[in-house]
Gaussian input, Z-matrix of N, CA and C with variables (Angstrom, degrees):
# hf/3-21g

backbone

0 1
 N
 C     1     B1
 C     2     B2     1     A1
 N     3     B3     2     A2     1     D1
 C     4     B4     3     A3     2     D2
 C     5     B5     4     A4     3     D3
 N     6     B6     5     A5     4     D4
 C     7     B7     6     A6     5     D5
 C     8     B8     7     A7     6     D6
 N     9     B9     8     A8     7     D7
 C    10    B10     9     A9     8     D8
 C    11    B11    10    A10     9     D9
 N    12    B12    11    A11    10    D10
 C    13    B13    12    A12    11    D11
 C    14    B14    13    A13    12    D12
 N    15    B15    14    A14    13    D13
 C    16    B16    15    A15    14    D14
 C    17    B17    16    A16    15    D15
 N    18    B18    17    A17    16    D16
 C    19    B19    18    A18    17    D17
 C    20    B20    19    A19    18    D18
 N    21    B21    20    A20    19    D19
 C    22    B22    21    A21    20    D20
 C    23    B23    22    A22    21    D21
 N    24    B24    23    A23    22    D22
 C    25    B25    24    A24    23    D23
 C    26    B26    25    A25    24    D24
 N    27    B27    26    A26    25    D25
 C    28    B28    27    A27    26    D26
 C    29    B29    28    A28    27    D27
 N    30    B30    29    A29    28    D28
 C    31    B31    30    A30    29    D29
 C    32    B32    31    A31    30    D30
 N    33    B33    32    A32    31    D31
 C    34    B34    33    A33    32    D32
 C    35    B35    34    A34    33    D33
 N    36    B36    35    A35    34    D34
 C    37    B37    36    A36    35    D35
 C    38    B38    37    A37    36    D36
 N    39    B39    38    A38    37    D37
 C    40    B40    39    A39    38    D38
 C    41    B41    40    A40    39    D39
 N    42    B42    41    A41    40    D40
 C    43    B43    42    A42    41    D41
 C    44    B44    43    A43    42    D42
 N    45    B45    44    A44    43    D43
 C    46    B46    45    A45    44    D44
 C    47    B47    46    A46    45    D45
 N    48    B48    47    A47    46    D46
 C    49    B49    48    A48    47    D47
 C    50    B50    49    A49    48    D48
 N    51    B51    50    A50    49    D49
 C    52    B52    51    A51    50    D50
 C    53    B53    52    A52    51    D51
 N    54    B54    53    A53    52    D52
 C    55    B55    54    A54    53    D53
 C    56    B56    55    A55    54    D54
 N    57    B57    56    A56    55    D55
 C    58    B58    57    A57    56    D56
 C    59    B59    58    A58    57    D57
 N    60    B60    59    A59    58    D58
 C    61    B61    60    A60    59    D59
 C    62    B62    61    A61    60    D60
 N    63    B63    62    A62    61    D61
 C    64    B64    63    A63    62    D62
 C    65    B65    64    A64    63    D63
 N    66    B66    65    A65    64    D64
 C    67    B67    66    A66    65    D65
 C    68    B68    67    A67    66    D66
 N    69    B69    68    A68    67    D67
 C    70    B70    69    A69    68    D68
 C    71    B71    70    A70    69    D69
 N    72    B72    71    A71    70    D70
 C    73    B73    72    A72    71    D71
 C    74    B74    73    A73    72    D72
 N    75    B75    74    A74    73    D73
 C    76    B76    75    A75    74    D74
 C    77    B77    76    A76    75    D75
 N    78    B78    77    A77    76    D76
 C    79    B79    78    A78    77    D77
 C    80    B80    79    A79    78    D78
 N    81    B81    80    A80    79    D79
 C    82    B82    81    A81    80    D80
 C    83    B83    82    A82    81    D81
 N    84    B84    83    A83    82    D82
 C    85    B85    84    A84    83    D83
 C    86    B86    85    A85    84    D84
 N    87    B87    86    A86    85    D85
 C    88    B88    87    A87    86    D86
 C    89    B89    88    A88    87    D87
 N    90    B90    89    A89    88    D88
 C    91    B91    90    A90    89    D89
 C    92    B92    91    A91    90    D90
 N    93    B93    92    A92    91    D91
 C    94    B94    93    A93    92    D92
 C    95    B95    94    A94    93    D93
 N    96    B96    95    A95    94    D94
 C    97    B97    96    A96    95    D95
 C    98    B98    97    A97    96    D96
 N    99    B99    98    A98    97    D97
 C   100   B100    99    A99    98    D98
 C   101   B101   100   A100    99    D99
 N   102   B102   101   A101   100   D100
 C   103   B103   102   A102   101   D101
 C   104   B104   103   A103   102   D102
 N   105   B105   104   A104   103   D103
 C   106   B106   105   A105   104   D104
 C   107   B107   106   A106   105   D105
 N   108   B108   107   A107   106   D106
 C   109   B109   108   A108   107   D107
 C   110   B110   109   A109   108   D108
 N   111   B111   110   A110   109   D109
 C   112   B112   111   A111   110   D110
 C   113   B113   112   A112   111   D111
 N   114   B114   113   A113   112   D112
 C   115   B115   114   A114   113   D113
 C   116   B116   115   A115   114   D114
 N   117   B117   116   A116   115   D115
 C   118   B118   117   A117   116   D116
 C   119   B119   118   A118   117   D117
 N   120   B120   119   A119   118   D118
 C   121   B121   120   A120   119   D119
 C   122   B122   121   A121   120   D120
 N   123   B123   122   A122   121   D121
 C   124   B124   123   A123   122   D122
 C   125   B125   124   A124   123   D123
 N   126   B126   125   A125   124   D124
 C   127   B127   126   A126   125   D125
 C   128   B128   127   A127   126   D126
 N   129   B129   128   A128   127   D127
 C   130   B130   129   A129   128   D128
 C   131   B131   130   A130   129   D129
 N   132   B132   131   A131   130   D130
 C   133   B133   132   A132   131   D131
 C   134   B134   133   A133   132   D132
 N   135   B135   134   A134   133   D133
 C   136   B136   135   A135   134   D134
 C   137   B137   136   A136   135   D135
 N   138   B138   137   A137   136   D136
 C   139   B139   138   A138   137   D137
 C   140   B140   139   A139   138   D138
 N   141   B141   140   A140   139   D139
 C   142   B142   141   A141   140   D140
 C   143   B143   142   A142   141   D141
 N   144   B144   143   A143   142   D142
 C   145   B145   144   A144   143   D143
 C   146   B146   145   A145   144   D144
 N   147   B147   146   A146   145   D145
 C   148   B148   147   A147   146   D146
 C   149   B149   148   A148   147   D147
 N   150   B150   149   A149   148   D148
 C   151   B151   150   A150   149   D149
 C   152   B152   151   A151   150   D150
 N   153   B153   152   A152   151   D151
 C   154   B154   153   A153   152   D152
 C   155   B155   154   A154   153   D153
 N   156   B156   155   A155   154   D154
 C   157   B157   156   A156   155   D155
 C   158   B158   157   A157   156   D156
 N   159   B159   158   A158   157   D157
 C   160   B160   159   A159   158   D158
 C   161   B161   160   A160   159   D159
 N   162   B162   161   A161   160   D160
 C   163   B163   162   A162   161   D161
 C   164   B164   163   A163   162   D162
 N   165   B165   164   A164   163   D163
 C   166   B166   165   A165   164   D164
 C   167   B167   166   A166   165   D165
 N   168   B168   167   A167   166   D166
 C   169   B169   168   A168   167   D167
 C   170   B170   169   A169   168   D168
 N   171   B171   170   A170   169   D169
 C   172   B172   171   A171   170   D170
 C   173   B173   172   A172   171   D171
 N   174   B174   173   A173   172   D172
 C   175   B175   174   A174   173   D173
 C   176   B176   175   A175   174   D174
 N   177   B177   176   A176   175   D175
 C   178   B178   177   A177   176   D176
 C   179   B179   178   A178   177   D177
 N   180   B180   179   A179   178   D178
 C   181   B181   180   A180   179   D179
 C   182   B182   181   A181   180   D180
 N   183   B183   182   A182   181   D181
 C   184   B184   183   A183   182   D182
 C   185   B185   184   A184   183   D183
 N   186   B186   185   A185   184   D184
 C   187   B187   186   A186   185   D185
 C   188   B188   187   A187   186   D186
 N   189   B189   188   A188   187   D187
 C   190   B190   189   A189   188   D188
 C   191   B191   190   A190   189   D189
 N   192   B192   191   A191   190   D190
 C   193   B193   192   A192   191   D191
 C   194   B194   193   A193   192   D192
 N   195   B195   194   A194   193   D193
 C   196   B196   195   A195   194   D194
 C   197   B197   196   A196   195   D195
 N   198   B198   197   A197   196   D196
 C   199   B199   198   A198   197   D197
 C   200   B200   199   A199   198   D198
 N   201   B201   200   A200   199   D199
 C   202   B202   201   A201   200   D200
 C   203   B203   202   A202   201   D201
 N   204   B204   203   A203   202   D202
 C   205   B205   204   A204   203   D203
 C   206   B206   205   A205   204   D204
 N   207   B207   206   A206   205   D205
 C   208   B208   207   A207   206   D206
 C   209   B209   208   A208   207   D207
 N   210   B210   209   A209   208   D208
 C   211   B211   210   A210   209   D209
 C   212   B212   211   A211   210   D210
 N   213   B213   212   A212   211   D211
 C   214   B214   213   A213   212   D212
 C   215   B215   214   A214   213   D213
 N   216   B216   215   A215   214   D214
 C   217   B217   216   A216   215   D215
 C   218   B218   217   A217   216   D216
 N   219   B219   218   A218   217   D217
 C   220   B220   219   A219   218   D218
 C   221   B221   220   A220   219   D219
 N   222   B222   221   A221   220   D220
 C   223   B223   222   A222   221   D221
 C   224   B224   223   A223   222   D222
 N   225   B225   224   A224   223   D223
 C   226   B226   225   A225   224   D224
 C   227   B227   226   A226   225   D225
 N   228   B228   227   A227   226   D226
 C   229   B229   228   A228   227   D227
 C   230   B230   229   A229   228   D228
 N   231   B231   230   A230   229   D229
 C   232   B232   231   A231   230   D230
 C   233   B233   232   A232   231   D231
 N   234   B234   233   A233   232   D232
 C   235   B235   234   A234   233   D233
 C   236   B236   235   A235   234   D234
 N   237   B237   236   A236   235   D235
 C   238   B238   237   A237   236   D236
 C   239   B239   238   A238   237   D237
 N   240   B240   239   A239   238   D238
 C   241   B241   240   A240   239   D239
 C   242   B242   241   A241   240   D240
 N   243   B243   242   A242   241   D241
 C   244   B244   243   A243   242   D242
 C   245   B245   244   A244   243   D243
 N   246   B246   245   A245   244   D244
 C   247   B247   246   A246   245   D245
 C   248   B248   247   A247   246   D246
 N   249   B249   248   A248   247   D247
 C   250   B250   249   A249   248   D248
 C   251   B251   250   A250   249   D249
 N   252   B252   251   A251   250   D250
 C   253   B253   252   A252   251   D251
 C   254   B254   253   A253   252   D252
 N   255   B255   254   A254   253   D253
 C   256   B256   255   A255   254   D254
 C   257   B257   256   A256   255   D255
 N   258   B258   257   A257   256   D256
 C   259   B259   258   A258   257   D257
 C   260   B260   259   A259   258   D258
 N   261   B261   260   A260   259   D259
 C   262   B262   261   A261   260   D260
 C   263   B263   262   A262   261   D261
 N   264   B264   263   A263   262   D262
 C   265   B265   264   A264   263   D263
 C   266   B266   265   A265   264   D264
 N   267   B267   266   A266   265   D265
 C   268   B268   267   A267   266   D266
 C   269   B269   268   A268   267   D267
 N   270   B270   269   A269   268   D268
 C   271   B271   270   A270   269   D269
 C   272   B272   271   A271   270   D270
 N   273   B273   272   A272   271   D271
 C   274   B274   273   A273   272   D272
 C   275   B275   274   A274   273   D273
 N   276   B276   275   A275   274   D274
 C   277   B277   276   A276   275   D275
 C   278   B278   277   A277   276   D276
 N   279   B279   278   A278   277   D277
 C   280   B280   279   A279   278   D278
 C   281   B281   280   A280   279   D279
 N   282   B282   281   A281   280   D280
 C   283   B283   282   A282   281   D281
 C   284   B284   283   A283   282   D282
 N   285   B285   284   A284   283   D283
 C   286   B286   285   A285   284   D284
 C   287   B287   286   A286   285   D285
 N   288   B288   287   A287   286   D286
 C   289   B289   288   A288   287   D287
 C   290   B290   289   A289   288   D288
 N   291   B291   290   A290   289   D289
 C   292   B292   291   A291   290   D290
 C   293   B293   292   A292   291   D291
 N   294   B294   293   A293   292   D292
 C   295   B295   294   A294   293   D293
 C   296   B296   295   A295   294   D294
 N   297   B297   296   A296   295   D295
 C   298   B298   297   A297   296   D296
 C   299   B299   298   A298   297   D297
 N   300   B300   299   A299   298   D298
 C   301   B301   300   A300   299   D299
 C   302   B302   301   A301   300   D300
 N   303   B303   302   A302   301   D301
 C   304   B304   303   A303   302   D302
 C   305   B305   304   A304   303   D303
 N   306   B306   305   A305   304   D304
 C   307   B307   306   A306   305   D305
 C   308   B308   307   A307   306   D306
 N   309   B309   308   A308   307   D307
 C   310   B310   309   A309   308   D308
 C   311   B311   310   A310   309   D309
 N   312   B312   311   A311   310   D310
 C   313   B313   312   A312   311   D311
 C   314   B314   313   A313   312   D312
 N   315   B315   314   A314   313   D313
 C   316   B316   315   A315   314   D314
 C   317   B317   316   A316   315   D315
 N   318   B318   317   A317   316   D316
 C   319   B319   318   A318   317   D317
 C   320   B320   319   A319   318   D318
 N   321   B321   320   A320   319   D319
 C   322   B322   321   A321   320   D320
 C   323   B323   322   A322   321   D321
 N   324   B324   323   A323   322   D322
 C   325   B325   324   A324   323   D323
 C   326   B326   325   A325   324   D324
 N   327   B327   326   A326   325   D325
 C   328   B328   327   A327   326   D326
 C   329   B329   328   A328   327   D327
 N   330   B330   329   A329   328   D328
 C   331   B331   330   A330   329   D329
 C   332   B332   331   A331   330   D330
 N   333   B333   332   A332   331   D331
 C   334   B334   333   A333   332   D332
 C   335   B335   334   A334   333   D333
 N   336   B336   335   A335   334   D334
 C   337   B337   336   A336   335   D335
 C   338   B338   337   A337   336   D336

   B1=1.4261
   B2=1.5249
   B3=1.3083
   B4=1.4500
   B5=1.5033
   B6=1.3456
   B7=1.4570
   B8=1.5139
   B9=1.3196
   B10=1.4312
   B11=1.5187
   B12=1.3450
   B13=1.4208
   B14=1.5432
   B15=1.3104
   B16=1.5008
   B17=1.5063
   B18=1.3479
   B19=1.4797
   B20=1.5000
   B21=1.3463
   B22=1.4343
   B23=1.5473
   B24=1.3385
   B25=1.4506
   B26=1.5236
   B27=1.3177
   B28=1.4576
   B29=1.4971
   B30=1.3181
   B31=1.4470
   B32=1.5238
   B33=1.3357
   B34=1.4335
   B35=1.5189
   B36=1.2688
   B37=1.5214
   B38=1.5157
   B39=1.3103
   B40=1.4774
   B41=1.5262
   B42=1.3171
   B43=1.4916
   B44=1.5226
   B45=1.2944
   B46=1.4862
   B47=1.5182
   B48=1.2791
   B49=1.4849
   B50=1.5368
   B51=1.3250
   B52=1.5007
   B53=1.5056
   B54=1.3287
   B55=1.4081
   B56=1.4879
   B57=1.3391
   B58=1.4667
   B59=1.5040
   B60=1.2990
   B61=1.4624
   B62=1.4995
   B63=1.3555
   B64=1.4433
   B65=1.5010
   B66=1.2964
   B67=1.4579
   B68=1.5293
   B69=1.3569
   B70=1.4294
   B71=1.5258
   B72=1.3303
   B73=1.5067
   B74=1.5342
   B75=1.3398
   B76=1.4879
   B77=1.5312
   B78=1.2799
   B79=1.4378
   B80=1.5756
   B81=1.3140
   B82=1.4496
   B83=1.5309
   B84=1.2560
   B85=1.4217
   B86=1.5018
   B87=1.3370
   B88=1.4667
   B89=1.5417
   B90=1.2865
   B91=1.4851
   B92=1.5092
   B93=1.3058
   B94=1.4503
   B95=1.5511
   B96=1.3453
   B97=1.4685
   B98=1.4942
   B99=1.3518
   B100=1.4526
   B101=1.5212
   B102=1.3002
   B103=1.4510
   B104=1.4993
   B105=1.3170
   B106=1.4572
   B107=1.5671
   B108=1.3142
   B109=1.4374
   B110=1.5180
   B111=1.3346
   B112=1.4343
   B113=1.5590
   B114=1.3027
   B115=1.4633
   B116=1.5091
   B117=1.3205
   B118=1.4437
   B119=1.5447
   B120=1.3771
   B121=1.4639
   B122=1.5446
   B123=1.3297
   B124=1.4517
   B125=1.5565
   B126=1.3309
   B127=1.4323
   B128=1.5038
   B129=1.3600
   B130=1.4640
   B131=1.5124
   B132=1.3070
   B133=1.4796
   B134=1.5195
   B135=1.3452
   B136=1.4823
   B137=1.5256
   B138=1.3166
   B139=1.4681
   B140=1.5411
   B141=1.3069
   B142=1.4726
   B143=1.4964
   B144=1.3749
   B145=1.4417
   B146=1.5461
   B147=1.2708
   B148=1.4897
   B149=1.5126
   B150=1.3028
   B151=1.4441
   B152=1.5585
   B153=1.3339
   B154=1.4719
   B155=1.5700
   B156=1.3458
   B157=1.4194
   B158=1.5208
   B159=1.3508
   B160=1.4661
   B161=1.5505
   B162=1.2918
   B163=1.4675
   B164=1.5560
   B165=1.3307
   B166=1.4351
   B167=1.5003
   B168=1.3452
   B169=1.4638
   B170=1.5188
   B171=1.3214
   B172=1.4807
   B173=1.5393
   B174=1.2802
   B175=1.4935
   B176=1.5477
   B177=1.2928
   B178=1.4639
   B179=1.5444
   B180=1.3310
   B181=1.4861
   B182=1.4890
   B183=1.3091
   B184=1.4520
   B185=1.4903
   B186=1.3361
   B187=1.4534
   B188=1.5178
   B189=1.3570
   B190=1.4735
   B191=1.5270
   B192=1.3351
   B193=1.4274
   B194=1.4906
   B195=1.3145
   B196=1.4868
   B197=1.5272
   B198=1.3368
   B199=1.4524
   B200=1.4879
   B201=1.3283
   B202=1.4334
   B203=1.5075
   B204=1.3450
   B205=1.4041
   B206=1.5326
   B207=1.3243
   B208=1.5060
   B209=1.5292
   B210=1.2997
   B211=1.4666
   B212=1.5113
   B213=1.3446
   B214=1.4782
   B215=1.5526
   B216=1.3017
   B217=1.4932
   B218=1.4930
   B219=1.3519
   B220=1.4184
   B221=1.5328
   B222=1.3058
   B223=1.4856
   B224=1.5236
   B225=1.3384
   B226=1.4498
   B227=1.5597
   B228=1.3291
   B229=1.4885
   B230=1.5204
   B231=1.3194
   B232=1.4670
   B233=1.5345
   B234=1.3223
   B235=1.4858
   B236=1.4923
   B237=1.3092
   B238=1.4544
   B239=1.5268
   B240=1.3045
   B241=1.4667
   B242=1.5294
   B243=1.3844
   B244=1.4694
   B245=1.4698
   B246=1.3771
   B247=1.4637
   B248=1.4691
   B249=1.3244
   B250=1.4546
   B251=1.5346
   B252=1.2940
   B253=1.4338
   B254=1.5186
   B255=1.2893
   B256=1.4763
   B257=1.5407
   B258=1.2790
   B259=1.4929
   B260=1.5113
   B261=1.3351
   B262=1.4385
   B263=1.5254
   B264=1.3383
   B265=1.4229
   B266=1.5472
   B267=1.3442
   B268=1.4580
   B269=1.5107
   B270=1.3342
   B271=1.4604
   B272=1.5064
   B273=1.3276
   B274=1.4641
   B275=1.5248
   B276=1.3099
   B277=1.4532
   B278=1.5142
   B279=1.3279
   B280=1.4484
   B281=1.5332
   B282=1.3163
   B283=1.4693
   B284=1.5154
   B285=1.2712
   B286=1.4890
   B287=1.5186
   B288=1.3479
   B289=1.4670
   B290=1.4966
   B291=1.3794
   B292=1.4563
   B293=1.5134
   B294=1.3547
   B295=1.4540
   B296=1.5271
   B297=1.3088
   B298=1.4633
   B299=1.5239
   B300=1.3219
   B301=1.4805
   B302=1.5095
   B303=1.3320
   B304=1.4417
   B305=1.5431
   B306=1.3154
   B307=1.4399
   B308=1.5170
   B309=1.2921
   B310=1.4737
   B311=1.5040
   B312=1.3176
   B313=1.4999
   B314=1.5222
   B315=1.2586
   B316=1.4685
   B317=1.5418
   B318=1.3262
   B319=1.4679
   B320=1.5264
   B321=1.3254
   B322=1.4725
   B323=1.5102
   B324=1.3232
   B325=1.4878
   B326=1.4887
   B327=1.3316
   B328=1.4458
   B329=1.5359
   B330=1.3102
   B331=1.4640
   B332=1.5548
   B333=1.2878
   B334=1.4360
   B335=1.5074
   B336=1.3023
   B337=1.4388
   B338=1.4948
   A1=110.82
   A2=115.75
   A3=118.83
   A4=111.73
   A5=116.20
   A6=122.82
   A7=109.71
   A8=115.78
   A9=120.57
   A10=109.84
   A11=120.16
   A12=123.35
   A13=111.60
   A14=112.76
   A15=117.62
   A16=110.26
   A17=118.32
   A18=119.14
   A19=108.63
   A20=120.47
   A21=121.82
   A22=110.22
   A23=114.79
   A24=119.92
   A25=109.75
   A26=116.58
   A27=120.87
   A28=112.46
   A29=115.27
   A30=119.31
   A31=110.92
   A32=116.42
   A33=119.20
   A34=112.41
   A35=117.51
   A36=121.24
   A37=111.12
   A38=116.11
   A39=121.48
   A40=109.82
   A41=116.75
   A42=118.14
   A43=112.48
   A44=117.35
   A45=119.99
   A46=110.06
   A47=120.31
   A48=122.50
   A49=111.33
   A50=116.10
   A51=117.47
   A52=112.15
   A53=121.50
   A54=122.05
   A55=114.35
   A56=120.12
   A57=120.82
   A58=113.39
   A59=120.49
   A60=122.00
   A61=110.42
   A62=116.92
   A63=122.63
   A64=109.61
   A65=115.84
   A66=120.58
   A67=109.63
   A68=116.18
   A69=118.51
   A70=111.48
   A71=114.82
   A72=117.78
   A73=105.77
   A74=115.60
   A75=117.78
   A76=111.28
   A77=116.12
   A78=122.32
   A79=109.53
   A80=113.94
   A81=113.74
   A82=113.11
   A83=119.32
   A84=127.52
   A85=117.73
   A86=116.87
   A87=120.69
   A88=109.75
   A89=117.09
   A90=121.83
   A91=111.32
   A92=116.41
   A93=120.81
   A94=110.23
   A95=115.01
   A96=118.51
   A97=113.90
   A98=115.56
   A99=121.64
   A100=109.74
   A101=116.78
   A102=118.92
   A103=112.61
   A104=118.53
   A105=121.30
   A106=110.57
   A107=115.28
   A108=118.62
   A109=114.45
   A110=115.84
   A111=120.59
   A112=110.93
   A113=118.43
   A114=122.48
   A115=112.58
   A116=120.14
   A117=123.28
   A118=108.98
   A119=117.47
   A120=115.36
   A121=113.94
   A122=118.17
   A123=120.56
   A124=107.76
   A125=115.79
   A126=120.85
   A127=105.40
   A128=116.24
   A129=120.53
   A130=107.40
   A131=115.36
   A132=122.82
   A133=111.29
   A134=117.23
   A135=118.98
   A136=110.74
   A137=116.88
   A138=118.16
   A139=108.77
   A140=117.87
   A141=120.07
   A142=111.96
   A143=118.41
   A144=121.68
   A145=111.26
   A146=116.37
   A147=120.61
   A148=109.30
   A149=119.26
   A150=122.40
   A151=111.34
   A152=114.33
   A153=119.13
   A154=110.99
   A155=116.54
   A156=119.90
   A157=113.67
   A158=115.67
   A159=118.07
   A160=113.85
   A161=116.27
   A162=119.08
   A163=107.71
   A164=118.96
   A165=121.72
   A166=113.32
   A167=119.14
   A168=121.10
   A169=111.66
   A170=114.40
   A171=119.48
   A172=111.01
   A173=115.59
   A174=119.10
   A175=109.44
   A176=119.78
   A177=122.02
   A178=108.69
   A179=116.13
   A180=118.69
   A181=110.97
   A182=120.01
   A183=123.62
   A184=112.01
   A185=117.76
   A186=121.18
   A187=111.13
   A188=116.12
   A189=120.91
   A190=111.48
   A191=117.55
   A192=122.34
   A193=111.49
   A194=116.57
   A195=122.51
   A196=110.95
   A197=117.23
   A198=123.42
   A199=110.00
   A200=120.68
   A201=123.25
   A202=112.87
   A203=116.84
   A204=120.16
   A205=111.20
   A206=117.47
   A207=118.57
   A208=109.97
   A209=118.90
   A210=119.26
   A211=109.77
   A212=117.87
   A213=121.19
   A214=108.87
   A215=118.76
   A216=121.14
   A217=108.71
   A218=120.16
   A219=123.95
   A220=111.38
   A221=116.95
   A222=118.62
   A223=111.98
   A224=115.47
   A225=119.72
   A226=109.67
   A227=115.91
   A228=118.06
   A229=109.65
   A230=120.66
   A231=121.11
   A232=112.09
   A233=117.76
   A234=117.26
   A235=110.00
   A236=124.22
   A237=123.44
   A238=111.27
   A239=120.48
   A240=120.56
   A241=108.79
   A242=114.74
   A243=117.65
   A244=114.14
   A245=116.78
   A246=120.92
   A247=107.92
   A248=119.72
   A249=121.28
   A250=111.22
   A251=115.27
   A252=120.68
   A253=111.72
   A254=119.18
   A255=123.63
   A256=108.80
   A257=119.62
   A258=121.69
   A259=111.45
   A260=117.33
   A261=118.66
   A262=111.34
   A263=118.55
   A264=119.52
   A265=113.04
   A266=116.82
   A267=117.99
   A268=112.88
   A269=115.86
   A270=121.83
   A271=110.53
   A272=115.19
   A273=120.50
   A274=110.40
   A275=116.51
   A276=120.84
   A277=108.85
   A278=119.59
   A279=122.40
   A280=111.03
   A281=116.27
   A282=120.42
   A283=110.17
   A284=119.27
   A285=120.40
   A286=111.25
   A287=114.71
   A288=119.18
   A289=111.13
   A290=115.55
   A291=119.62
   A292=111.64
   A293=116.80
   A294=119.89
   A295=109.22
   A296=120.47
   A297=122.13
   A298=108.91
   A299=117.92
   A300=119.02
   A301=109.71
   A302=119.36
   A303=123.53
   A304=109.00
   A305=117.94
   A306=118.41
   A307=112.01
   A308=116.77
   A309=119.41
   A310=110.88
   A311=116.27
   A312=118.31
   A313=110.33
   A314=118.97
   A315=123.55
   A316=108.81
   A317=115.27
   A318=119.45
   A319=110.89
   A320=116.67
   A321=121.19
   A322=109.90
   A323=118.46
   A324=119.31
   A325=108.76
   A326=118.89
   A327=119.52
   A328=111.43
   A329=116.90
   A330=121.63
   A331=109.31
   A332=121.24
   A333=123.74
   A334=114.14
   A335=118.18
   A336=121.97
   A337=113.57
   D1=-36.93
   D2=-176.75
   D3=-67.24
   D4=-30.55
   D5=176.29
   D6=-62.54
   D7=-48.14
   D8=-177.73
   D9=-60.10
   D10=-44.42
   D11=177.92
   D12=-61.46
   D13=-40.30
   D14=-179.97
   D15=-67.39
   D16=-37.56
   D17=178.21
   D18=-69.69
   D19=-36.49
   D20=-179.86
   D21=-62.98
   D22=-40.13
   D23=-179.24
   D24=-66.55
   D25=-40.48
   D26=178.05
   D27=-62.91
   D28=-44.89
   D29=178.57
   D30=-62.66
   D31=-42.96
   D32=176.36
   D33=-60.68
   D34=-40.30
   D35=177.02
   D36=-62.02
   D37=-40.44
   D38=179.25
   D39=-64.46
   D40=-45.27
   D41=178.19
   D42=-66.45
   D43=-34.79
   D44=-178.03
   D45=-76.68
   D46=-17.12
   D47=-178.74
   D48=-71.54
   D49=-19.45
   D50=178.61
   D51=-96.04
   D52=5.58
   D53=-177.32
   D54=-67.68
   D55=-35.23
   D56=-176.38
   D57=-95.00
   D58=16.28
   D59=-176.75
   D60=-71.37
   D61=143.71
   D62=174.93
   D63=-128.43
   D64=162.42
   D65=177.17
   D66=-68.39
   D67=138.42
   D68=177.95
   D69=-71.81
   D70=137.47
   D71=-178.23
   D72=-124.86
   D73=141.56
   D74=178.83
   D75=-76.39
   D76=167.16
   D77=178.53
   D78=-66.18
   D79=158.59
   D80=179.04
   D81=-63.58
   D82=146.56
   D83=-179.09
   D84=62.39
   D85=15.62
   D86=-179.33
   D87=-63.91
   D88=-46.86
   D89=179.84
   D90=-59.72
   D91=-39.12
   D92=-179.75
   D93=-64.84
   D94=-42.95
   D95=178.23
   D96=-64.73
   D97=-38.18
   D98=178.03
   D99=-63.53
   D100=-49.12
   D101=-179.45
   D102=-64.51
   D103=-37.88
   D104=178.11
   D105=-62.95
   D106=-39.49
   D107=178.62
   D108=-69.28
   D109=-35.83
   D110=179.50
   D111=-73.66
   D112=-28.95
   D113=178.54
   D114=-87.54
   D115=-5.74
   D116=-178.19
   D117=-75.16
   D118=112.59
   D119=-177.54
   D120=-80.39
   D121=-11.81
   D122=-175.76
   D123=-86.78
   D124=126.00
   D125=178.94
   D126=-117.02
   D127=142.40
   D128=179.62
   D129=-85.53
   D130=178.28
   D131=-174.67
   D132=-64.91
   D133=-33.58
   D134=-177.75
   D135=-71.76
   D136=-33.97
   D137=178.12
   D138=-71.47
   D139=-37.96
   D140=176.62
   D141=-63.20
   D142=-42.21
   D143=176.83
   D144=-63.90
   D145=-43.58
   D146=-178.41
   D147=-65.07
   D148=-38.48
   D149=177.84
   D150=-65.74
   D151=-40.86
   D152=179.58
   D153=-68.18
   D154=-46.06
   D155=-177.78
   D156=-67.86
   D157=-29.48
   D158=-177.94
   D159=-79.55
   D160=0.38
   D161=178.75
   D162=-69.54
   D163=142.57
   D164=-178.11
   D165=-62.33
   D166=-33.97
   D167=-179.54
   D168=-66.01
   D169=-40.06
   D170=179.41
   D171=-69.34
   D172=-40.03
   D173=178.74
   D174=-65.99
   D175=-43.66
   D176=-179.91
   D177=-64.59
   D178=-42.59
   D179=179.23
   D180=-64.33
   D181=-38.71
   D182=177.74
   D183=-64.13
   D184=-40.89
   D185=179.42
   D186=-67.59
   D187=-41.01
   D188=176.61
   D189=-61.60
   D190=-42.73
   D191=178.37
   D192=-62.71
   D193=-42.65
   D194=178.78
   D195=-60.60
   D196=-47.13
   D197=178.26
   D198=-64.57
   D199=-40.71
   D200=-179.98
   D201=-62.74
   D202=-43.27
   D203=178.22
   D204=-65.95
   D205=-41.22
   D206=179.02
   D207=-65.74
   D208=-40.08
   D209=-178.52
   D210=-67.92
   D211=-40.36
   D212=-177.84
   D213=-66.83
   D214=-33.89
   D215=176.88
   D216=-65.61
   D217=-45.68
   D218=178.90
   D219=-61.80
   D220=-44.78
   D221=179.27
   D222=-64.97
   D223=-40.88
   D224=-178.84
   D225=-66.67
   D226=-38.56
   D227=-179.34
   D228=-68.82
   D229=-37.56
   D230=177.80
   D231=-71.64
   D232=-30.65
   D233=-178.02
   D234=-79.79
   D235=-26.03
   D236=-178.89
   D237=-80.22
   D238=-18.98
   D239=-178.93
   D240=-101.88
   D241=60.52
   D242=175.94
   D243=-82.80
   D244=-23.11
   D245=177.85
   D246=-84.84
   D247=124.62
   D248=177.46
   D249=-60.71
   D250=153.22
   D251=-177.64
   D252=-63.92
   D253=-33.49
   D254=-176.87
   D255=-67.13
   D256=-41.24
   D257=176.76
   D258=-64.54
   D259=-42.89
   D260=-179.50
   D261=-63.79
   D262=-38.89
   D263=-177.89
   D264=-71.42
   D265=-34.05
   D266=175.06
   D267=-66.03
   D268=-39.07
   D269=177.17
   D270=-60.36
   D271=-44.86
   D272=-178.52
   D273=-64.77
   D274=-45.55
   D275=-178.35
   D276=-64.64
   D277=-40.76
   D278=178.72
   D279=-62.85
   D280=-45.21
   D281=178.97
   D282=-62.19
   D283=-40.95
   D284=179.11
   D285=-66.40
   D286=-38.24
   D287=-179.24
   D288=-65.32
   D289=-41.08
   D290=177.20
   D291=-61.73
   D292=-44.20
   D293=179.95
   D294=-62.99
   D295=-36.93
   D296=-179.84
   D297=-68.15
   D298=-40.18
   D299=-179.11
   D300=-65.92
   D301=-37.94
   D302=-179.20
   D303=-64.59
   D304=-42.01
   D305=178.64
   D306=-70.04
   D307=-35.32
   D308=176.82
   D309=-66.06
   D310=-37.77
   D311=178.75
   D312=-66.91
   D313=-40.98
   D314=179.15
   D315=-61.19
   D316=-44.58
   D317=-178.77
   D318=-65.87
   D319=-38.22
   D320=178.86
   D321=-65.07
   D322=-38.79
   D323=-178.28
   D324=-70.63
   D325=-38.03
   D326=178.91
   D327=-66.35
   D328=-39.48
   D329=-177.31
   D330=-70.87
   D331=-29.63
   D332=-177.48
   D333=-74.20
   D334=-24.33
   D335=-176.48
   D336=-82.95

């Protein structure tokens, strides 16, 4: 029973919350400012750029360019990695080993004299 009374009170509070509502009114002279802006024939550079960029042909060309750059990066990345990683690591290890042996040989020659 207490839940029903609580629900009734909540519903009553919800209905009473809309009692003081009024119609929204704009600020003074808002319509005058809007009309002045619409009738203003002078556009600055930012409006001209926004108008140009928002054209569908420019948007489609931009998206195609973006996709073309991404695809070319992927293709270039795949074409440069033709040597498997295992072969490169063996070559690097062999080169380092040869350099170490050369240094050890020079040290041995100096120590023997």
